C-alpha positions as CSV (number, residue, x, y, z in Angstrom):
1,M,60.4,43.2,-46.4
2,K,59.6,44.8,-43.0
3,K,56.2,45.8,-44.3
4,A,55.5,42.2,-45.4
5,L,56.5,40.9,-42.0
6,I,54.4,43.4,-40.2
7,I,51.4,42.6,-42.4
8,L,51.9,38.9,-41.8
9,S,52.2,39.4,-38.1
10,L,48.9,41.4,-38.0
11,L,47.1,38.7,-40.0
12,I,48.3,35.9,-37.6
13,T,47.3,38.0,-34.6
14,S,43.8,38.7,-35.9
15,Q,43.3,34.9,-36.7
16,L,44.4,34.0,-33.2
17,M,42.0,36.5,-31.6
18,A,39.2,35.3,-33.8
19,Q,39.8,31.7,-32.7
20,D,39.9,32.7,-29.1
21,E,36.5,34.4,-29.4
22,T,35.1,31.3,-31.1
23,I,36.4,29.1,-28.2
24,K,34.9,31.4,-25.6
25,G,31.6,31.4,-27.5
26,L,31.6,27.6,-27.5
27,Q,32.4,27.5,-23.8
28,N,29.6,29.8,-23.0
29,E,27.1,27.8,-25.1
30,S,28.2,24.6,-23.4
31,G,27.6,26.1,-20.0
32,K,24.1,27.2,-20.7
33,T,21.2,25.2,-19.1
34,I,18.6,24.0,-21.5
35,K,15.2,25.2,-20.3
36,K,12.1,23.1,-21.0
37,D,9.4,24.8,-23.0
38,P,6.5,25.4,-20.7
39,N,4.1,24.4,-23.5
40,D,5.8,21.0,-23.8
41,T,3.6,18.5,-22.0
42,T,5.0,15.3,-23.5
43,N,6.9,14.1,-20.3
44,K,4.9,12.7,-17.4
45,V,6.1,12.9,-13.8
46,W,6.0,9.5,-12.1
47,K,7.3,8.3,-8.7
48,K,7.5,4.6,-8.4
49,G,8.9,2.2,-5.8
50,G,8.0,-0.3,-3.1
51,I,9.0,-2.4,-0.2
52,F,9.7,-6.1,0.2
53,S,9.8,-7.6,3.7
54,L,10.5,-11.3,4.7
55,N,10.5,-12.5,8.3
56,V,11.4,-16.1,9.1
57,A,11.5,-17.8,12.5
58,Q,12.4,-21.4,13.2
59,G,12.7,-23.5,16.4
60,S,13.6,-27.1,17.3
61,L,13.4,-29.0,20.6
62,S,14.7,-32.4,21.6
63,N,14.1,-33.8,25.1
64,W,13.3,-30.3,26.3
65,A,12.1,-30.6,29.9
66,A,9.9,-27.4,29.7
67,G,8.0,-28.9,26.8
68,G,6.8,-27.4,23.5
69,D,6.7,-28.3,19.8
70,N,9.6,-30.3,18.5
71,F,9.6,-28.1,15.4
72,S,8.1,-24.8,14.4
73,L,8.5,-22.6,11.4
74,S,6.9,-19.3,10.6
75,L,7.2,-17.2,7.4
76,N,5.7,-13.8,6.8
77,T,6.0,-11.7,3.7
78,Y,4.9,-8.2,2.9
79,V,5.1,-6.6,-0.5
80,N,4.2,-2.9,-1.2
81,M,4.3,-1.4,-4.7
82,F,3.3,2.1,-5.6
83,A,3.1,4.4,-8.6
84,F,2.3,8.1,-8.1
85,Y,1.7,10.5,-10.9
86,K,1.5,14.3,-10.6
87,K,1.4,17.0,-13.3
88,G,-0.1,20.4,-12.9
89,K,-3.4,20.1,-11.1
90,H,-3.8,16.4,-11.9
91,S,-2.6,13.5,-9.7
92,W,-3.1,9.7,-9.8
93,D,-2.0,7.5,-6.9
94,N,-1.8,3.7,-7.1
95,N,-0.9,1.5,-4.2
96,L,-0.8,-2.4,-3.9
97,D,-0.3,-4.2,-0.6
98,I,0.2,-8.0,-0.4
99,Y,0.5,-9.9,2.9
100,L,1.2,-13.7,3.1
101,G,1.9,-15.6,6.2
102,Y,2.6,-19.3,7.0
103,V,3.2,-21.3,10.2
104,N,4.0,-24.9,10.7
105,T,4.3,-26.8,14.0
106,T,4.5,-30.5,14.9
107,S,1.3,-30.3,17.0
108,L,-0.9,-28.1,14.8
109,G,0.5,-28.8,11.3
110,S,0.5,-26.2,8.5
111,R,-1.7,-23.1,8.6
112,K,-1.7,-19.7,7.1
113,N,-1.7,-16.8,9.5
114,D,-2.0,-13.9,7.0
115,D,-3.4,-13.6,3.5
116,R,-4.5,-10.2,2.1
117,V,-4.3,-8.3,-1.1
118,N,-5.4,-4.7,-1.3
119,Y,-5.3,-2.3,-4.3
120,T,-6.2,1.4,-4.1
121,S,-6.3,3.9,-7.0
122,K,-7.1,7.5,-6.4
123,Y,-7.4,10.4,-9.0
124,G,-7.2,14.0,-7.8
125,Y,-7.8,17.4,-9.3
126,A,-6.3,20.2,-7.2
127,L,-8.7,22.9,-6.0
128,N,-5.9,24.4,-4.0
129,P,-2.5,23.2,-2.7
130,K,-4.0,21.2,0.1
131,L,-7.4,20.1,-1.3
132,N,-8.3,17.8,-4.2
133,L,-11.5,16.8,-5.9
134,S,-11.0,13.1,-6.0
135,G,-12.3,9.7,-7.1
136,L,-11.3,6.6,-5.3
137,L,-11.4,2.9,-6.2
138,D,-10.5,0.2,-3.6
139,F,-10.4,-3.6,-4.0
140,R,-9.6,-6.0,-1.2
141,T,-9.6,-9.8,-1.0
142,Q,-7.3,-12.8,-0.4
143,F,-5.5,-15.5,-2.3
144,F,-6.1,-18.9,-0.6
145,K,-8.7,-20.8,1.4
146,G,-9.0,-19.8,5.0
147,Y,-10.1,-21.9,8.0
148,N,-11.1,-21.3,11.6
149,Y,-9.8,-23.8,14.2
150,P,-12.2,-24.3,17.1
151,N,-9.8,-26.9,18.4
152,A,-6.6,-28.8,17.3
153,D,-8.6,-31.5,15.5
154,T,-11.3,-29.4,13.8
155,K,-11.1,-26.8,11.0
156,V,-14.0,-24.8,9.6
157,F,-13.9,-23.3,6.1
158,V,-14.5,-19.6,6.3
159,S,-13.0,-17.8,3.3
160,D,-11.3,-18.1,-0.1
161,L,-10.3,-16.0,-3.1
162,L,-13.1,-13.5,-3.8
163,A,-15.0,-14.9,-0.8
164,P,-15.1,-12.3,0.6
165,A,-14.0,-9.5,-1.6
166,Y,-14.8,-5.8,-1.3
167,L,-15.0,-3.3,-4.2
168,L,-15.5,0.3,-3.4
169,L,-16.1,3.3,-5.6
170,S,-16.2,6.7,-4.0
171,P,-16.2,10.4,-5.3
172,G,-15.1,12.9,-2.6
173,L,-12.6,15.4,-1.3
174,D,-9.0,14.6,-0.4
175,W,-7.4,16.9,2.1
176,K,-3.7,17.0,2.7
177,P,-3.1,19.4,5.6
178,V,0.6,18.3,6.1
179,K,3.1,16.2,4.3
180,N,2.4,12.4,4.2
181,L,-1.1,12.8,5.6
182,S,-4.2,12.3,3.5
183,I,-7.8,12.6,4.7
184,F,-10.4,11.5,2.1
185,V,-14.2,11.9,2.8
186,S,-17.2,11.0,0.7
187,P,-20.9,11.2,1.6
188,I,-21.9,9.1,-1.4
189,T,-20.1,5.8,-1.8
190,A,-21.0,2.5,-3.4
191,R,-19.6,-0.7,-2.0
192,W,-20.0,-4.3,-3.3
193,V,-19.5,-7.3,-1.0
194,I,-18.6,-10.3,-3.1
195,V,-18.8,-14.0,-2.0
196,K,-18.1,-16.2,-5.0
197,D,-17.8,-19.5,-3.1
198,D,-21.0,-21.6,-3.3
199,I,-20.7,-23.0,0.3
200,L,-20.2,-19.6,1.9
201,S,-22.9,-18.0,-0.4
202,A,-25.4,-20.7,0.7
203,Q,-24.7,-19.7,4.3
204,G,-25.3,-16.0,3.7
205,A,-21.7,-15.3,4.9
206,Y,-20.4,-11.8,5.1
207,G,-23.8,-10.2,4.9
208,V,-24.9,-11.4,1.4
209,D,-28.4,-12.8,1.0
210,T,-28.5,-16.6,1.2
211,G,-27.6,-18.0,-2.2
212,K,-26.4,-14.7,-3.6
213,T,-22.8,-14.0,-4.6
214,S,-22.8,-10.2,-4.1
215,K,-24.5,-7.4,-2.3
216,M,-24.4,-3.6,-3.0
217,E,-24.4,-1.0,-0.3
218,Y,-24.6,2.8,-0.3
219,G,-23.1,4.9,2.4
220,A,-20.6,7.4,3.7
221,F,-16.9,6.7,3.5
222,A,-13.7,8.1,5.0
223,S,-10.1,7.1,4.6
224,I,-7.1,8.4,6.5
225,N,-3.5,7.5,5.4
226,Y,-0.4,8.6,7.2
227,T,3.3,7.7,6.9
228,A,6.1,9.1,9.1
229,N,9.7,8.7,10.1
230,L,9.4,8.5,13.9
231,N,13.2,8.8,14.2
232,K,16.3,7.8,12.3
233,T,15.5,4.1,12.4
234,V,11.8,3.7,13.0
235,T,9.1,4.3,10.3
236,Y,5.4,4.1,10.5
237,K,2.7,3.5,7.9
238,G,-1.0,3.5,8.8
239,R,-4.4,3.5,7.2
240,M,-7.9,3.7,8.6
241,D,-11.1,3.2,6.5
242,L,-14.6,3.9,7.9
243,F,-17.8,3.0,6.2
244,S,-21.4,3.7,7.2
245,N,-24.1,1.7,5.4
246,Y,-27.2,3.9,4.9
247,R,-29.4,0.9,4.2
248,K,-28.7,-1.0,7.5
249,N,-27.6,0.3,10.9
250,P,-25.8,3.4,9.7
251,Q,-24.7,4.1,13.3
252,N,-22.6,0.9,13.3
253,V,-19.6,2.0,11.3
254,D,-17.4,-0.6,9.7
255,L,-13.7,-0.3,10.4
256,F,-10.6,-1.4,8.5
257,M,-7.3,-0.3,10.0
258,T,-3.7,-1.3,9.3
259,N,-0.5,-0.2,11.2
260,L,3.0,-1.1,10.3
261,F,6.1,-0.2,12.3
262,A,9.5,-1.0,10.9
263,A,12.8,-0.5,12.8
264,K,16.0,-0.5,10.7
265,L,18.6,-2.8,12.2
266,S,21.1,-2.7,9.3
267,R,21.1,-2.0,5.6
268,V,18.7,-4.9,4.8
269,L,17.6,-6.2,8.2
270,S,14.7,-4.8,10.2
271,A,12.3,-5.6,13.0
272,T,8.6,-5.1,12.1
273,W,5.3,-5.0,14.0
274,S,2.0,-5.0,12.2
275,L,-1.3,-4.5,14.0
276,D,-4.6,-4.8,12.0
277,L,-8.1,-4.1,13.2
278,I,-11.3,-5.0,11.4
279,Y,-14.9,-4.5,12.4
280,D,-17.7,-5.4,10.0
281,D,-21.3,-5.2,11.3
282,D,-22.3,-8.0,8.9
283,V,-19.6,-10.5,10.0
284,K,-20.3,-12.5,13.1
285,L,-17.6,-13.7,15.4
286,F,-15.9,-16.8,14.0
287,G,-16.3,-19.9,16.2
288,K,-19.2,-18.4,18.2
289,N,-22.7,-19.7,18.3
290,D,-24.4,-16.3,18.1
291,D,-24.8,-13.8,15.2
292,S,-23.1,-10.9,17.0
293,P,-20.3,-9.1,15.2
294,G,-17.0,-8.4,16.9
295,M,-13.6,-6.8,16.5
296,Q,-11.1,-8.8,14.5
297,L,-7.5,-8.3,15.5
298,K,-4.2,-9.5,14.1
299,S,-0.7,-8.7,15.5
300,L,2.5,-10.0,14.0
301,V,6.1,-9.3,15.2
302,G,9.1,-10.4,13.2
303,V,12.8,-9.8,12.4
304,G,14.0,-10.3,8.9
305,L,14.8,-8.8,5.5
306,L,13.5,-5.4,4.5
307,V,14.4,-4.0,1.0
308,K,13.2,-0.9,-0.7
309,M,12.6,-1.3,-4.4
């Protein structure tokens, strides 16, 4: 009987030890990190997001001794969407900026004060960690009709959708010396100036030949893009494009520059200041009687909603 009890006890002990080893094995397997096969290239690495900003200002006066408009309303919207892809030596950056602005006053009526859409797509192949062989596509236009106002009672039609529009194709080198700074340069760039409106085309507006709807230019192109957190609350996003037309006055370089400062006031509220500069050697000063080009400047300050998407 004792022998039977001893044998039974040994069998039970061995079974418990075997179960304990099995449990330990399962725990070890569950704690292991699954490593991706380096030869598996099915997954793509994307970074997507954007910003939505809405600034609103409204004012009303009644029997105000200092004078002014009885009613004023301004609305400015900025939307940015981006999708960045990077895998191995290949990268593909896509960026869309949309600006729309509206102002209404009792003395001047309704007018737009901003209207732009700009899409940029850039492919890169890394030559080293800071230098890419790249190809860039850039398209810029607006949505609605635009007018110049020489005085309160007169408006002059000056722009519309695809009038003008700028399409640019450029192979070149993209240098990224530090984080959030990109310097793209190309000695051979094709740019199309498009004016699809018949009235503006007949005027030869924006440098196209009279009666034509487009003009092709060859030249050198450079684009500098920079973003930065200036401190805990203030961010900056800037871009400067330079284009020299080999066919006409190459020394007169066209400039397109945008600057956006945003100061975070709360989780969703912010103060923004945008400053834009444009110089096009083929665009005369609006409202002037001569054909001389000049610097175009736009500055907008606002407080409102700022949401990251």
